[in-house]
C-alpha positions in Angstrom: 21.2 1.4 -12.3 20.3 -2.3 -12.4 17.0 -3.3 -10.8 15.2 -6.7 -10.7 12.1 -7.1 -12.9 8.9 -6.1 -11.0 7.3 -9.5 -11.1 3.8 -8.8 -10.0 3.5 -5.7 -12.3 4.9 -7.6 -15.3 2.4 -10.4 -14.6 -0.5 -8.0 -14.5 0.7 -6.1 -17.6 0.7 -9.3 -19.5 -2.6 -10.8 -18.5 -5.0 -8.2 -17.0 -6.5 -6.7 -20.1 -7.9 -10.0 -21.5 -9.2 -11.4 -18.2 -12.8 -12.4 -18.0 -12.7 -12.7 -14.2 -10.0 -10.4 -12.7 -9.7 -11.9 -9.3 -6.2 -10.4 -9.0 -7.6 -6.9 -8.8 -6.3 -5.2 -5.6 -8.4 -2.0 -5.6 -11.9 -2.2 -4.1 -14.5 -1.9 -7.0 -13.4 1.4 -8.6 -15.9 4.2 -8.7 -16.8 6.6 -11.5 -17.1 10.3 -11.0 -20.9 9.9 -11.2 -20.8 7.3 -8.5 -18.4 9.4 -6.3 -20.7 12.4 -6.4 -23.7 10.2 -5.6 -21.9 8.6 -2.7 -20.7 11.9 -1.3 -23.9 13.9 -2.0 -21.8 16.8 -3.5 -23.0 18.9 -6.4 -21.1 17.4 -9.4 -22.2 20.2 -11.8 -21.0 22.9 -9.4 -17.7 21.1 -9.0 -17.2 20.7 -12.8 -18.2 24.3 -13.6 -15.8 25.6 -11.0 -12.9 23.4 -12.2 -13.6 24.1 -15.9 -13.1 27.8 -15.3 -9.6 27.3 -13.9 -6.4 27.7 -15.8 -4.5 24.4 -16.0 -1.3 25.5 -14.3 0.9 23.3 -12.1 -1.4 24.1 -9.3 -0.3 24.2 -5.7 3.3 22.8 -5.9 3.3 21.2 -2.4 -0.3 19.9 -2.9 -3.8 21.3 -2.6 -4.4 22.4 1.0 -7.8 20.7 1.2 -6.4 17.4 -0.1 -3.5 17.4 2.4 -5.9 18.3 5.2 -8.1 15.3 4.2 -5.1 13.0 4.3 -4.1 14.4 7.7 -7.6 13.5 9.0 -6.7 9.8 8.4 -4.2 10.1 11.2 -4.4 11.0 14.9 -1.6 13.6 15.2 -1.1 15.2 11.8 -1.5 18.6 10.2 -1.7 19.3 6.5 1.8 20.7 6.2 3.2 17.3 7.3 1.8 15.5 4.2 3.8 15.3 1.0 1.8 14.4 -2.1 3.1 11.9 -4.7 2.1 10.0 -7.8 0.4 7.1 -6.1 1.8 5.0 -3.2 4.2 3.5 -5.7 5.6 7.0 -6.3 5.7 7.6 -2.5 7.7 4.4 -1.8 10.1 5.2 -4.6 10.5 8.7 -3.4 11.4 7.7 0.1 14.2 5.4 -1.1 15.3 8.0 -3.7 15.5 10.7 -0.9 17.1 8.6 1.9 19.1 5.6 0.7 22.7 5.6 -0.3 25.1 2.8 -1.3 26.1 0.7 1.7 23.1 1.7 3.9 21.5 -1.2 5.8 17.8 -1.7 5.1 15.5 -4.3 6.6 12.4 -5.3 4.6 9.7 -7.9 5.2 8.9 -10.5 2.6 6.4 -11.3 1.1 5.4 -7.8 0.4 5.2 -5.3 -2.5 8.5 -5.8 -4.3 9.4 -2.1 -4.2 10.2 -2.4 -0.5 13.3 -4.5 -1.1 14.2 -4.3 -4.8 14.4 -0.5 -5.0 16.8 0.0 -2.0 18.8 -2.9 -3.3 19.1 -1.2 -6.7 20.5 1.9 -4.9 23.3 -0.2 -3.4 21.8 -0.8 0.0 22.5 -3.9 2.0 19.0 -5.3 2.2 18.2 -7.8 5.0 15.0 -9.8 4.6 12.7 -10.5 7.5 10.7 -13.5 6.2 7.0 -13.6 7.1 5.9 -17.2 7.7 2.6 -19.0 7.4 3.1 -20.6 10.8 3.3 -17.1 12.3 0.2 -15.9 10.5 2.5 -13.9 8.2 3.3 -11.6 11.1 6.9 -10.5 11.8 9.0 -12.6 14.2 10.2 -9.8 16.5 13.1 -11.7 17.9 14.4 -12.1 14.3 13.8 -8.4 13.6 15.9 -7.5 16.7 18.7 -9.7 15.4 18.6 -8.2 12.0 18.8 -4.7 13.5 21.9 -5.5 15.5 24.9 -3.5 14.4 22.8 -0.7 13.1 20.2 -0.2 10.4 19.1 3.0 8.6 15.6 2.0 7.5 13.1 -0.7 8.4 10.4 -1.4 5.9 7.1 -3.1 6.8 3.7 -3.4 5.2 0.5 -3.2 7.3 -2.0 -4.6 6.4 0.3 -7.0 4.5 0.1 -7.4 0.7 -0.4 -10.3 -0.3 -1.3 -12.2 2.9 -3.9 -9.8 4.4 -2.2 -10.1 7.8 -2.8 -7.2 10.2 -0.3 -6.3 12.9 -2.1 -5.6 16.2 -1.2 -2.3 18.0 0.9 -4.1 20.6 3.2 -5.5 17.8 3.5 -2.2 16.1 4.6 -0.6 19.4 7.2 -3.3 19.8 8.5 -2.7 16.2 8.7 1.0 17.0 10.7 0.2 20.1 13.2 -1.8 18.0 13.4 1.0 15.4 13.9 3.6 18.2 16.7 1.6 19.8 18.5 1.3 16.5 17.7 5.0 15.7 16.3 3.8 12.4 13.6 5.3 10.3 10.5 3.1 10.0 8.6 3.0 6.7 5.2 1.4 6.6 3.4 0.9 3.4 -0.2 1.4 4.6 -2.1 1.4 1.4 -4.7 -1.0 2.8 -5.0 0.7 6.2 -8.6 1.2 7.3 -9.8 -1.6 5.1 -10.3 -4.1 7.9 -12.6 -7.0 8.7 -13.6 -5.5 12.1 -14.4 -1.9 13.1 -11.3 -1.7 15.4 -9.0 1.3 14.6 -5.7 0.5 12.9 -2.9 2.8 14.1 -0.3 4.2 11.8 3.5 4.0 12.6 3.6 7.7 11.7 1.5 8.5 14.7 3.4 6.1 17.0 7.0 7.0 16.2 8.8 10.3 15.7 10.8 8.7 12.8 7.9 6.8 11.4 6.9 7.2 7.8 3.5 6.3 6.4 2.8 5.7 2.7 -0.8 5.6 1.4 -2.9 6.4 -1.6 -6.4 7.0 -3.0 -6.2 3.7 -5.0 -7.0 0.7 -2.8 -9.1 1.9 0.1 -10.9 4.7 -1.7 -11.4 3.1 -5.1 -9.8 5.9 -7.1 -6.7 4.4 -8.6 -7.2 6.4 -11.8 -6.2 9.6 -9.9 -2.6 8.1 -9.4 -2.4 10.1 -6.2 -0.7 9.1 -3.0 1.2 10.6 0.0 4.0 10.5 2.5 3.1 11.3 6.1 5.9 11.9 8.7 6.6 14.1 11.7 10.3 13.9 10.9 11.2 17.3 9.5 14.5 16.2 8.1 12.7 13.5 5.9 10.2 16.1 4.7 13.0 18.5 3.7 14.8 15.8 1.9 11.7 14.5 0.1 10.6 18.0 -0.9 14.1 18.8 -2.3 14.2 15.6 -4.4 10.6 16.1 -5.4 11.6 19.2 -7.4 13.7 16.9 -9.6 11.2 14.1 -10.3 7.6 15.4 -9.7 7.2 19.2 -9.3 3.5 18.7 -8.5 0.6 16.4 -8.7 -2.4 17.0 -11.0 -4.9 19.8 -10.1 -7.9 17.7 -11.1 -6.6 14.6 -9.2 -6.2 16.5 -6.0 -9.6 18.3 -6.3 -11.4 15.0 -6.8 -9.5 13.4 -3.9 -10.4 16.3 -1.6 -14.1 15.6 -2.3 -13.6 11.9 -1.5 -11.7 12.6 1.7 -14.4 15.1 2.9 -16.7 12.1 2.8 -14.2 9.4 3.7 -16.6 7.6 6.1 -19.1 7.0 3.2 -16.5 5.5 1.0 -15.0 3.4 3.8 -18.4 2.0 4.8 -19.0 1.0 1.2 -15.7 -0.6 0.7 -15.5 -2.4 4.0 -18.8 -3.9 3.2 -17.5 -5.1 -0.2 -14.3 -6.7 1.2 -16.2 -8.3 4.1 -18.8 -9.8 1.8 -16.1 -11.0 -0.6 -14.0 -12.6 2.2 -17.0 -14.5 3.5 -17.4 -16.0 0.0 -13.8 -16.9 -0.3 -13.7 -18.3 3.2 -16.7 -20.5 2.6 -15.0 -21.9 -0.6 -11.7 -22.5 1.2 -13.5 -24.4 4.0 -15.2 -26.7 1.5 -12.2 -27.4 -0.6 -9.9 -30.1 0.7 -7.0 -29.2 -1.6 -6.7 -25.5 -0.7 -5.9 -23.7 2.6 -4.9 -20.2 3.8 -4.3 -17.9 6.7 -7.5 -16.0 6.8 -6.9 -12.3 6.0 -7.7 -9.7 8.7 -7.6 -6.7 6.3 -7.0 -5.6 2.8 -8.1 -7.1 -0.5 -5.7 -10.0 -1.0 -5.0 -13.5 0.4 -2.4 -16.2 -0.1 -4.0 -19.5 -1.1 -2.0 -22.7 -0.8 -3.0 -25.6 -3.0 -2.3 -29.3 -3.6 -0.9 -31.1 -5.4 2.1 -28.8 -5.5 3.1 -27.3 -8.9 4.9 -24.2 -9.9 2.6 -21.1 -9.5 3.2 -19.4 -12.9 2.1 -22.4 -15.1 -0.7 -23.1 -12.7 -2.1 -19.5 -12.9 -1.5 -19.4 -16.7 -3.3 -22.6 -17.2 -6.2 -21.4 -15.0 -6.4 -18.2 -17.1 -6.5 -20.0 -20.4 -9.0 -22.5 -19.3 -11.5 -20.2 -17.5 -10.5 -16.6 -18.2 -9.9 -16.1 -14.4 -6.9 -14.0 -13.5 -5.1 -14.7 -10.2 -1.5 -13.8 -9.3 1.2 -16.4 -8.9 2.8 -16.7 -5.5 6.2 -16.7 -7.3 5.6 -12.9 -7.8 6.0 -12.6 -4.0 8.6 -15.3 -3.6 5.9 -17.7 -2.3 6.2 -20.3 -5.0 3.3 -22.7 -4.2 0.6 -20.1 -3.6 
């Protein structure tokens, strides 16, 4: 199987470890176990004593009940048995394509977004149609263009909300229109929601999995909950056929997630509001700093993000983004990500 190089991950692999200032970090300030138990008010010693007495088996194959219930609580209409645990959101996205996509299937994906959403289905032989997100539209989808791309049938539509890297957030009305387009085409609708809940306002952000019977939500403990080291994510869908397919394929490439990972995640999700309050405060403070800088710099501009941890910064004079970012790194130790990694060359 041939697959294109994963540009953003290759960039991070090459430069992240030596960075003095890692501005390219996408997770909200990661927490230690000590910090997690302080934030949640749980008894760390009791937790560790209990876990240390356990045999290190495969654990609950379909996922720890308490963890899955915690994930379900992030939605409006879900139960624990409708959650499939995975190795991070990256594992969840890959698992969806692995379980559903066959050569010749038609798939629509937005761009820019996390490269998995178009390169993996393409590698499986799908016909991938790109829905370009444009600066002039605030990096939100053009719904008329989506309707045209869906004409003649499509198996899967892939979106990303909030969007990585632009930070654009689709309003509920737009999500409902996208659901209507997917329903008319009888297509599954996959939404990478790893930044969901990490908003600049306190308005609730709905999930496509709550809005659509064939909606699929992917999330993780990494970005929003500052626990990337757990490498723990999930697939949420009401569609039983998808869950059956994913669970069947899961036996071949996962078996189960880690017992300790799921136990820690369950603690975090029991106290999700404390973590969300901390992390929303951090991203809101950071965006205020970035916005003040952008407003005072004549040679940079951007579409101000509404959610998430990332932004696309346009700059002048124009030069290729890879040498620009490499030169910045070598001169200052500051790591940023080239727009070229997202097919947005001059960002």
